[in-house]
ROSE-4610 file (N, C-alpha, C; in Angstrom, 1 decimal, always signed):
// ROSE-4610
residu = [M/M/M/P/P/P/L/L/L/D/D/D/P/P/P/I/I/I/T/T/T/L/L/L/V/V/V/T/T/T/V/V/V/P/P/P/A/A/A/F/F/F/T/T/T/K/K/K/N/N/N/L/L/L/S/S/S/Q/Q/Q/Y/Y/Y/I/I/I/D/D/D/T/T/T/D/D/D/K/K/K/S/S/S/F/F/F/R/R/R/V/V/V/T/T/T/V/V/V/R/R/R/N/N/N/L/L/L/D/D/D/G/G/G/V/V/V/T/T/T/P/P/P/T/T/T/N/N/N/I/I/I/A/A/A/S/S/S/W/W/W/T/T/T/A/A/A/T/T/T/F/F/F/T/T/T/V/V/V/H/H/H/A/A/A/Y/Y/Y/G/G/G/D/D/D/P/P/P/N/N/N/V/V/V/V/V/V/Y/Y/Y/I/I/I/T/T/T/K/K/K/T/T/T/V/V/V/G/G/G/S/S/S/G/G/G/I/I/I/T/T/T/I/I/I/S/S/S/N/N/N/G/G/G/P/P/P/A/A/A/G/G/G/E/E/E/M/M/M/T/T/T/I/I/I/V/V/V/V/V/V/D/D/D/D/D/D/D/D/D/D/D/D/V/V/V/D/D/D/D/D/D/M/M/M/P/P/P/L/L/L/S/S/S/G/G/G/Y/Y/Y/E/E/E/Y/Y/Y/R/R/R/L/L/L/E/E/E/R/R/R/T/T/T/N/N/N/A/A/A/G/G/G/S/S/S/E/E/E/F/F/F/V/V/V/I/I/I/G/G/G/R/R/R/G/G/G/M/M/M/Y/Y/Y/T/T/T/L/L/L/L/L/L/S/S/S/R/R/R]
num = [1/1/1/2/2/2/3/3/3/4/4/4/5/5/5/6/6/6/7/7/7/8/8/8/9/9/9/10/10/10/11/11/11/12/12/12/13/13/13/14/14/14/15/15/15/16/16/16/17/17/17/18/18/18/19/19/19/20/20/20/21/21/21/22/22/22/23/23/23/24/24/24/25/25/25/26/26/26/27/27/27/28/28/28/29/29/29/30/30/30/31/31/31/32/32/32/33/33/33/34/34/34/35/35/35/36/36/36/37/37/37/38/38/38/39/39/39/40/40/40/41/41/41/42/42/42/43/43/43/44/44/44/45/45/45/46/46/46/47/47/47/48/48/48/49/49/49/50/50/50/51/51/51/52/52/52/53/53/53/54/54/54/55/55/55/56/56/56/57/57/57/58/58/58/59/59/59/60/60/60/61/61/61/62/62/62/63/63/63/64/64/64/65/65/65/66/66/66/67/67/67/68/68/68/69/69/69/70/70/70/71/71/71/72/72/72/73/73/73/74/74/74/75/75/75/76/76/76/77/77/77/78/78/78/79/79/79/80/80/80/81/81/81/82/82/82/83/83/83/84/84/84/85/85/85/86/86/86/87/87/87/88/88/88/89/89/89/90/90/90/91/91/91/92/92/92/93/93/93/94/94/94/95/95/95/96/96/96/97/97/97/98/98/98/99/99/99/100/100/100/101/101/101/102/102/102/103/103/103/104/104/104/105/105/105/106/106/106/107/107/107/108/108/108/109/109/109/110/110/110/111/111/111/112/112/112/113/113/113/114/114/114/115/115/115/116/116/116/117/117/117/118/118/118/119/119/119/120/120/120/121/121/121/122/122/122/123/123/123]
x = [+87.6/+88.4/+87.9/+88.8/+88.4/+88.1/+87.1/+86.7/+87.4/+87.9/+88.4/+87.2/+86.8/+85.6/+86.0/+85.2/+85.4/+84.1/+84.1/+82.8/+83.0/+82.1/+82.2/+81.0/+81.1/+80.0/+79.9/+78.7/+78.5/+79.1/+79.1/+79.6/+80.3/+81.6/+82.4/+82.9/+83.6/+84.1/+85.1/+85.1/+86.1/+87.4/+88.5/+89.8/+90.3/+90.7/+91.2/+92.2/+93.4/+94.3/+94.0/+94.1/+93.9/+95.1/+95.2/+96.4/+95.9/+96.7/+96.4/+97.7/+97.9/+99.0/+98.8/+99.9/+99.8/+99.2/+99.4/+98.9/+97.7/+96.9/+95.7/+94.5/+93.3/+92.1/+91.8/+91.1/+90.9/+89.4/+88.7/+87.4/+87.3/+86.6/+86.4/+85.0/+84.5/+83.1/+83.0/+82.2/+82.0/+80.6/+80.6/+79.3/+79.1/+78.1/+77.8/+76.8/+77.2/+76.3/+76.0/+74.9/+74.5/+75.5/+75.3/+76.2/+76.4/+75.4/+75.5/+76.5/+77.0/+78.0/+77.4/+76.1/+75.5/+74.5/+73.6/+72.4/+72.9/+72.6/+73.0/+72.3/+72.9/+72.3/+71.8/+70.6/+70.0/+70.6/+71.4/+72.1/+71.5/+70.3/+69.8/+69.7/+69.4/+69.2/+70.5/+71.6/+72.8/+73.5/+74.1/+75.2/+76.5/+77.5/+78.8/+79.9/+81.1/+82.3/+83.5/+84.3/+85.6/+86.7/+87.6/+88.6/+90.0/+91.0/+92.4/+93.2/+93.9/+94.6/+96.0/+96.9/+98.2/+98.2/+99.2/+99.3/+99.5/+98.6/+98.7/+98.2/+97.7/+97.2/+96.0/+94.8/+93.6/+93.2/+94.0/+93.7/+94.4/+95.3/+95.9/+95.2/+94.2/+93.3/+93.8/+94.0/+94.4/+93.2/+92.3/+91.2/+89.9/+88.8/+87.5/+86.5/+85.8/+84.7/+83.4/+82.3/+81.0/+80.0/+78.9/+77.8/+77.5/+77.5/+77.3/+78.6/+79.7/+80.9/+82.1/+82.0/+83.1/+82.6/+81.4/+80.8/+79.4/+79.1/+77.8/+77.2/+76.0/+75.2/+74.7/+75.5/+75.2/+74.1/+73.8/+72.7/+72.3/+71.6/+71.3/+70.7/+69.6/+69.1/+70.1/+71.0/+72.1/+73.3/+73.2/+74.3/+75.6/+75.4/+76.6/+76.8/+78.0/+78.5/+79.8/+80.1/+81.3/+82.0/+83.3/+84.1/+85.1/+85.2/+86.2/+87.2/+88.5/+89.6/+90.3/+90.2/+90.9/+92.4/+93.1/+94.5/+94.8/+94.0/+94.1/+94.1/+93.3/+93.2/+94.5/+95.4/+96.6/+97.9/+97.7/+98.8/+99.9/+99.4/+100.3/+100.7/+100.3/+100.6/+101.9/+102.9/+104.1/+103.8/+104.6/+104.4/+104.7/+103.7/+103.8/+102.6/+102.6/+101.4/+100.6/+99.3/+98.3/+97.3/+96.3/+95.2/+93.9/+92.9/+91.6/+90.5/+89.4/+88.2/+87.0/+86.1/+84.8/+83.8/+83.0/+82.0/+80.6/+79.6/+78.2/+78.0/+77.4/+77.3/+75.9/+74.9/+73.5/+73.4/+72.7/+72.6/+71.9/+72.5/+72.0/+72.4/+73.0/+73.4/+74.9/+75.7/+77.1/+77.9/+78.7/+79.7/+80.7/+81.8/+82.9/+82.5/+82.4/+82.1/+83.4/+84.5/+85.8/+86.9/+88.1/+89.3/+90.5/+91.6/+92.9/+93.9/+95.0/+96.1/+95.7/+96.2/+96.0/+97.4/+97.8/+99.2/+99.2/+100.0/+100.3/+101.5/+101.4/+102.4/+102.9/+104.1/+104.6/+104.5/+104.5/+104.5/+105.8]
y = [-95.4/-94.3/-93.1/-92.6/-91.5/-90.2/-89.5/-88.2/-87.0/-86.1/-84.8/-83.9/-83.5/-82.5/-81.1/-80.5/-79.0/-78.4/-77.4/-76.7/-75.3/-74.8/-73.5/-72.6/-71.4/-70.4/-70.0/-69.9/-69.8/-68.5/-67.4/-66.1/-65.5/-65.0/-65.2/-66.6/-66.9/-68.2/-68.6/-69.8/-70.3/-70.5/-70.4/-70.8/-71.9/-73.0/-74.1/-74.9/-75.2/-76.0/-77.5/-78.2/-79.7/-80.4/-81.7/-82.5/-83.9/-84.7/-86.1/-86.8/-88.0/-88.8/-89.4/-89.4/-89.8/-91.1/-92.1/-93.5/-93.9/-92.9/-93.2/-92.4/-93.0/-92.3/-91.3/-90.2/-89.2/-88.7/-88.6/-88.1/-86.9/-85.9/-84.6/-84.4/-84.3/-84.0/-82.4/-81.8/-80.4/-80.1/-79.2/-78.8/-77.3/-76.9/-75.6/-75.0/-73.9/-73.2/-71.8/-71.3/-69.9/-69.0/-67.7/-66.7/-66.7/-67.3/-67.3/-68.4/-69.2/-70.2/-71.4/-71.5/-72.6/-73.3/-72.5/-73.1/-73.7/-74.9/-75.5/-74.9/-74.8/-74.4/-75.6/-75.6/-76.7/-76.7/-77.7/-77.8/-79.0/-79.5/-80.7/-80.5/-79.3/-79.0/-78.4/-78.4/-77.7/-78.7/-78.0/-78.7/-78.0/-78.7/-78.2/-78.8/-78.1/-78.6/-78.4/-79.4/-79.3/-79.5/-78.5/-78.5/-78.3/-79.2/-79.0/-78.6/-77.4/-76.9/-76.5/-76.2/-75.8/-74.5/-74.5/-73.3/-72.0/-71.1/-69.8/-69.9/-71.0/-71.1/-72.0/-71.4/-72.1/-72.8/-72.5/-73.1/-74.5/-74.8/-76.2/-77.0/-77.7/-78.5/-79.9/-80.5/-81.9/-82.7/-82.2/-83.0/-82.2/-82.8/-82.2/-83.2/-82.8/-83.6/-82.8/-83.5/-82.9/-83.7/-83.2/-84.0/-85.2/-86.3/-87.6/-88.2/-87.5/-88.0/-87.5/-88.0/-87.6/-86.8/-86.1/-85.3/-85.9/-86.2/-86.7/-85.7/-85.3/-84.5/-85.6/-85.7/-86.8/-86.5/-85.3/-84.9/-83.4/-83.3/-81.9/-81.0/-81.4/-80.4/-80.0/-80.9/-80.6/-79.9/-79.6/-78.9/-79.7/-81.0/-81.9/-82.5/-82.4/-83.0/-83.7/-84.8/-85.5/-85.5/-85.2/-85.1/-86.3/-87.1/-88.2/-88.0/-88.0/-88.0/-89.3/-90.1/-91.4/-91.3/-92.3/-92.3/-92.3/-92.9/-92.8/-91.4/-90.5/-89.2/-88.4/-88.8/-88.1/-88.8/-90.0/-90.9/-90.1/-89.3/-88.7/-87.2/-86.9/-85.5/-85.6/-84.6/-84.6/-84.2/-84.7/-84.2/-82.7/-81.9/-80.5/-79.9/-78.5/-77.8/-77.4/-77.4/-77.1/-76.2/-75.7/-74.9/-75.7/-75.5/-76.1/-75.0/-75.3/-74.5/-75.4/-75.1/-75.7/-74.7/-74.9/-73.9/-74.5/-73.7/-74.0/-73.6/-74.4/-74.2/-74.1/-74.0/-73.8/-72.5/-72.6/-71.4/-70.3/-69.1/-68.0/-67.9/-68.9/-68.9/-69.4/-69.2/-69.6/-68.8/-69.4/-68.7/-69.7/-69.2/-70.0/-70.3/-71.6/-72.0/-71.9/-72.4/-72.5/-72.7/-72.4/-72.5/-72.6/-73.0/-73.0/-73.9/-74.2/-75.0/-76.5/-77.3/-78.7/-79.3/-80.0/-80.5/-82.0/-82.5/-84.0/-84.3/-85.4/-85.8/-87.2/-87.5/-88.9/-89.6/-90.9/-91.6/-91.7]
z = [+40.4/+40.1/+41.0/+41.8/+42.7/+42.0/+42.6/+42.0/+42.7/+41.9/+42.4/+42.5/+43.6/+43.7/+43.3/+42.6/+42.2/+42.5/+43.4/+43.7/+43.2/+42.5/+41.9/+41.9/+41.8/+41.7/+40.2/+39.8/+38.3/+37.8/+38.5/+38.0/+39.1/+39.0/+37.8/+37.7/+36.6/+36.4/+37.5/+37.9/+38.9/+38.2/+39.0/+38.5/+39.5/+38.9/+39.7/+38.9/+39.4/+38.6/+38.8/+37.7/+37.7/+37.3/+37.7/+37.3/+37.1/+36.3/+36.0/+35.8/+36.3/+36.0/+34.6/+33.8/+32.4/+32.1/+33.0/+32.8/+33.6/+34.0/+34.8/+34.2/+34.4/+34.1/+35.2/+34.9/+35.9/+35.8/+36.9/+37.0/+37.8/+37.4/+38.1/+38.3/+39.6/+39.9/+40.1/+39.3/+39.3/+39.9/+40.9/+41.5/+41.2/+40.5/+40.1/+41.2/+41.8/+42.8/+42.4/+42.9/+42.7/+43.3/+43.1/+43.6/+45.2/+45.9/+47.3/+47.8/+46.8/+47.1/+47.8/+48.1/+48.8/+48.0/+47.4/+46.6/+45.3/+45.0/+43.8/+42.6/+41.5/+40.2/+39.5/+39.1/+38.3/+36.9/+36.6/+35.3/+34.5/+34.8/+34.2/+32.7/+32.2/+30.8/+30.1/+30.8/+30.3/+29.3/+28.3/+27.5/+27.9/+27.9/+28.3/+27.5/+27.5/+26.8/+27.7/+27.8/+28.6/+27.6/+27.5/+26.5/+27.2/+26.8/+27.3/+26.0/+26.2/+25.0/+25.4/+24.4/+24.7/+25.5/+26.4/+27.3/+26.4/+26.5/+25.8/+24.4/+23.9/+22.6/+22.5/+22.7/+22.7/+21.3/+20.3/+19.0/+18.8/+19.7/+19.7/+20.8/+20.4/+21.3/+21.4/+22.6/+22.8/+23.2/+24.0/+24.6/+24.5/+24.0/+24.1/+24.6/+25.6/+26.2/+26.1/+25.8/+25.8/+26.6/+26.9/+27.6/+26.7/+27.2/+26.5/+25.9/+26.0/+25.5/+26.4/+27.6/+28.6/+29.7/+29.5/+30.6/+30.8/+32.1/+32.5/+33.5/+33.2/+34.2/+35.2/+36.3/+37.3/+38.2/+38.5/+39.3/+39.0/+37.9/+37.4/+38.5/+39.2/+40.2/+41.3/+41.6/+42.6/+42.0/+40.7/+40.0/+39.8/+39.7/+39.6/+38.3/+37.8/+36.6/+36.8/+36.0/+36.1/+34.8/+34.8/+33.6/+33.7/+32.7/+32.7/+31.6/+32.0/+31.1/+31.2/+30.1/+30.1/+29.9/+30.3/+30.1/+28.6/+27.7/+26.3/+25.7/+26.4/+25.9/+26.0/+27.0/+27.2/+26.7/+26.1/+25.7/+24.8/+23.9/+23.0/+23.4/+24.6/+25.0/+25.9/+25.6/+26.4/+27.9/+28.8/+30.2/+30.2/+30.5/+30.5/+31.1/+31.1/+31.5/+30.4/+30.6/+29.6/+30.2/+29.5/+30.1/+29.7/+30.6/+30.3/+30.5/+29.8/+29.9/+30.1/+31.0/+31.1/+30.8/+29.7/+29.3/+29.2/+29.5/+29.2/+27.8/+27.0/+25.5/+25.0/+25.9/+25.4/+24.6/+23.5/+22.6/+23.4/+23.4/+24.1/+25.5/+26.1/+27.5/+27.6/+26.6/+26.7/+27.6/+28.4/+29.3/+29.8/+30.2/+30.8/+32.3/+32.6/+34.0/+34.8/+34.2/+34.9/+34.0/+34.5/+33.7/+34.7/+34.1/+34.9/+34.2/+34.9/+34.4/+34.5/+33.5/+33.5/+33.3/+34.3/+34.3/+34.2/+33.3/+33.2/+34.0/+34.8/+35.7/+35.4/+35.7/+35.5/+36.9/+36.9/+38.2/+38.8]
């Protein structure tokens, strides 16, 4: 399964639109970097949540991934995590546009890492 690379700076939150074909698994590799845009942020001890929700309504959640359940800290010292969205996760979602949020969720260090549109596509 090919990875879509996402490179981001920790503050402010990045904005990038993501897409997925309805009948395929999708992996996103996220690299978190310091404000200089070059130096990786060590995320080895981070907890994170990736959420896909209805456009304009964050209370209607379709997909939730967390570290250990869809999110893997693949190389913490290099700031790399991988998010996997299986085709089963999107089976009951209509082809449409949604929004996603990727958040650090460690107590006392919560913040939005990134957000944007999440579009489901037909083949």
